[in-house]
C-alpha positions in Angstrom: 9.0 35.1 14.0 12.3 33.6 12.9 14.4 36.5 14.3 16.8 36.2 17.1 15.6 37.5 20.5 18.0 39.4 22.7 20.8 37.2 24.0 19.7 34.2 21.9 22.6 32.2 20.5 22.8 30.9 16.9 22.5 27.4 18.3 19.3 28.3 20.2 17.9 29.9 17.0 18.7 26.8 15.0 17.1 24.6 17.6 14.0 26.6 17.7 13.7 26.6 13.9 14.2 22.8 13.8 11.6 22.4 16.5 9.1 24.5 14.5 9.8 22.5 11.3 9.2 19.2 13.2 6.0 20.5 14.6 4.8 21.5 11.1 5.8 18.1 9.7 4.0 16.2 12.4 0.9 18.3 11.7 1.2 17.6 7.9 1.5 13.9 8.6 -1.7 14.0 10.8 -3.6 16.0 8.1 -2.5 13.6 5.4 -3.6 10.6 7.5 -7.0 12.2 8.0 -7.5 13.0 4.3 -6.4 9.5 3.4 -8.9 8.0 5.9 -11.7 9.9 4.2 -10.5 8.8 0.7 -10.1 5.2 1.9 -13.6 5.1 3.4 -15.2 6.4 0.2 -13.2 3.7 -1.8 -14.4 1.1 0.7 -18.0 2.1 0.2 -17.7 1.9 -3.5 -16.1 -1.6 -3.1 -13.2 -0.9 -5.5 -10.3 -3.3 -5.0 -7.1 -1.5 -3.9 -3.6 -2.5 -5.1 -0.6 -1.0 -3.3 2.8 -0.6 -5.1 5.6 -1.1 -2.5 9.3 -1.2 -2.8 12.6 0.6 -2.5 13.2 4.2 -3.3 14.4 4.2 -6.9 13.0 0.7 -7.7 10.7 2.4 -10.2 7.4 2.4 -8.3 6.1 5.8 -9.7 7.2 4.8 -13.2 5.3 1.5 -12.8 2.2 3.4 -11.7 2.5 5.5 -14.8 2.7 2.4 -17.0 -0.2 0.7 -15.3 -2.5 3.7 -15.4 -1.2 5.9 -18.2 -1.1 8.8 -15.7 1.6 11.4 -15.4 2.9 11.0 -11.9 5.8 13.0 -10.5 8.9 10.8 -10.6 11.6 11.9 -8.1 14.9 10.3 -7.2 14.8 11.0 -3.5 14.2 9.3 -0.1 10.5 9.6 0.8 9.8 11.8 -2.3 6.4 10.2 -2.4 5.2 11.2 1.0 1.5 11.4 0.2 0.7 8.2 -1.6 -0.5 8.9 -5.1 -3.7 7.0 -5.9 -4.9 6.3 -9.4 -7.8 4.4 -10.8 -7.3 1.7 -13.4 -9.0 -1.3 -14.9 -7.9 -4.9 -15.1 -8.1 -6.9 -18.4 -11.4 -8.5 -17.1 -12.9 -5.0 -16.7 -12.6 -4.8 -12.9 -12.1 -1.3 -11.5 -9.2 -1.0 -9.1 -7.2 1.7 -7.4 -3.4 1.6 -7.6 -1.5 3.5 -5.0 2.2 4.5 -5.1 3.6 4.4 -1.6 6.6 5.9 0.3 9.9 4.3 -0.8 11.7 2.0 1.6 15.4 2.2 2.3 17.9 -0.3 3.7 18.0 -0.6 7.5 15.0 1.8 8.1 15.3 3.1 11.7 12.4 2.3 14.0 11.7 6.0 14.6 11.2 6.4 10.9 8.8 3.5 10.7 6.7 5.1 13.4 6.9 8.6 11.8 5.9 7.3 8.4 3.3 4.7 9.6 0.5 7.0 8.3 2.0 7.0 4.8 2.4 3.2 4.9 -1.3 2.6 6.0 -2.2 2.5 2.3 -0.1 -0.7 2.0 -1.6 -2.5 5.1 -5.1 -1.6 4.0 -4.8 -2.9 0.4 -6.3 -6.0 -1.2 -3.1 -6.8 -3.0 0.5 -5.7 -2.9 2.8 -5.3 -6.0 6.3 -5.5 -4.5 8.7 -3.8 -6.9 12.3 -5.0 -6.8 15.1 -3.2 -8.8 16.5 -6.0 -10.9 19.7 -3.9 -11.6 20.5 -3.7 -7.9 23.7 -5.7 -6.9 21.7 -7.6 -4.2 18.0 -7.7 -5.2 17.2 -10.4 -2.6 18.5 -8.3 0.3 16.3 -5.4 -1.0 13.3 -7.8 -1.2 13.9 -9.1 2.4 14.2 -5.6 3.8 10.8 -4.6 2.3 9.2 -7.9 3.5 10.5 -7.1 7.0 8.9 -3.6 7.0 5.6 -5.1 5.6 5.7 -7.4 8.6 6.3 -4.4 10.9 3.1 -2.7 9.7 1.0 -5.9 9.7 0.8 -6.3 5.9 2.4 -9.7 5.6 -0.8 -11.6 5.1 -2.0 -9.6 2.1 -1.6 -11.4 -1.3 1.5 -10.2 -3.1 3.0 -10.1 -6.6 6.7 -9.6 -7.1 7.6 -7.4 -10.1 11.3 -7.3 -10.9 11.9 -4.0 -12.7 14.6 -2.6 -15.0 14.9 -5.9 -16.8 15.8 -4.1 -20.1 19.2 -3.3 -18.5 20.1 -7.0 -17.9 21.6 -9.8 -20.0 20.2 -13.3 -20.4 22.4 -14.7 -17.7 21.3 -12.1 -15.2 17.6 -12.5 -16.1 18.0 -16.3 -15.6 19.5 -15.7 -12.2 16.6 -13.4 -11.2 14.0 -16.0 -12.3 15.9 -18.6 -10.1 15.8 -16.2 -7.1 12.2 -15.0 -7.7 10.5 -18.0 -9.5 7.0 -16.6 -9.3 7.9 -13.0 -10.2 6.9 -11.0 -13.3 10.0 -9.5 -15.1 9.1 -5.9 -16.2 10.6 -2.8 -17.6 8.9 0.5 -17.1 11.2 1.9 -19.7 10.2 -0.4 -22.6 6.8 -1.7 -21.3 8.1 -5.2 -21.1 5.9 -7.4 -19.0 3.3 -4.7 -18.1 0.4 -6.5 -19.8 1.4 -9.7 -18.0 1.5 -7.9 -14.7 -1.9 -6.5 -15.2 -3.2 -10.0 -16.0 -1.6 -11.3 -12.8 -3.1 -8.5 -10.8 -6.5 -9.6 -12.2 -5.8 -13.2 -11.3 -4.6 -12.6 -7.8 -7.2 -10.1 -6.6 -9.6 -11.6 -4.1 -13.1 -12.2 -5.5 -15.3 -9.1 -5.5 -17.0 -8.6 -2.2 -20.7 -8.6 -1.5 -22.3 -5.7 0.5 -24.3 -7.0 3.6 -26.4 -5.2 6.2 -27.7 -7.5 8.9 -27.9 -8.2 12.6 -25.7 -11.0 13.9 -27.0 -12.5 17.1 -24.6 -12.4 20.1 -24.6 -16.2 20.1 -22.8 -16.1 16.7 -19.6 -14.2 17.8 -17.7 -16.6 15.5 -19.4 -15.1 12.5 -18.9 -11.6 13.6 -15.2 -12.3 14.1 -15.1 -13.7 10.6 -16.7 -10.6 9.1 -14.0 -8.5 10.8 -11.2 -10.8 9.7 -12.3 -11.4 6.1 -14.4 -8.4 5.3 -14.3 -4.6 5.2 -16.5 -3.4 8.0 -18.1 0.0 7.4 -20.3 0.2 10.6 -21.2 -1.9 13.7 -23.8 -1.1 16.3 -24.9 -3.1 19.3 -28.6 -3.5 20.0 -30.8 -5.9 21.9 -31.0 -8.5 19.1 -27.2 -8.5 18.4 -24.6 -6.6 16.5 -25.9 -4.7 13.5 -23.2 -4.8 10.7 -22.7 -3.0 7.4 -19.8 -4.6 5.6 -18.4 -5.9 2.3 -17.5 -9.6 2.6 -16.4 -12.5 0.3 -19.4 -14.1 -1.4 -18.9 -17.4 0.4 -19.2 -15.6 3.8 -22.2 -13.6 2.5 -23.9 -16.9 1.8 -23.2 -18.1 5.4 -24.6 -14.9 6.8 -27.8 -15.3 4.9 -28.4 -18.6 6.6 -28.7 -17.0 10.1 
């Protein structure tokens, strides 16, 4: 009710209120995870490649999403302002449909409890086909920022996903600073969400780095070919598996090379 019971101290009232807020937040996180599972499964079924935009709070992720998709996304300057990842559709220069998702902002020395609490919001990253890691080029120590994000990506099991480094806010830097950034991040794309510098180049790089489009397969893999089943799980997106007398029935999207191998059995 929020009102103080007889004999309840202010401390107890505050404690109860905080407990109620925590319970509500936990429920919200669960609901968000559930709705994202539904969205993710429908995207998987449509076989649209997913690109996650990851990086520090204030590195310019939401602004980059705006530039890449032309959509108006709420841009807030606050820790975890983007709690429910914003997902937008876009197209690469070659005409390939993709989804771009803005994810929760990282902070330096993120405590373990927070990583656990926000796991559900980071799932979008670990489930993507490609990560665009946004670094704030105007930060005094962009490399430390980059290393912190890489560490969190390892924590959530996303370190094997192909990645592009986009160094943002380059319009604020002089030639010497830009040269230094190119030395520290040799394969990066220098961008500015403020002036659109490098945005076309970044879209082209996304096109080049995305894995080949997958092929939909529905088949039974004999139990004697456990190696192939493991490969489907490792390299593909599995929608359904069912065990029967003949083997494991699988419905999945797999790379074309693996689809060719599966047709041989």
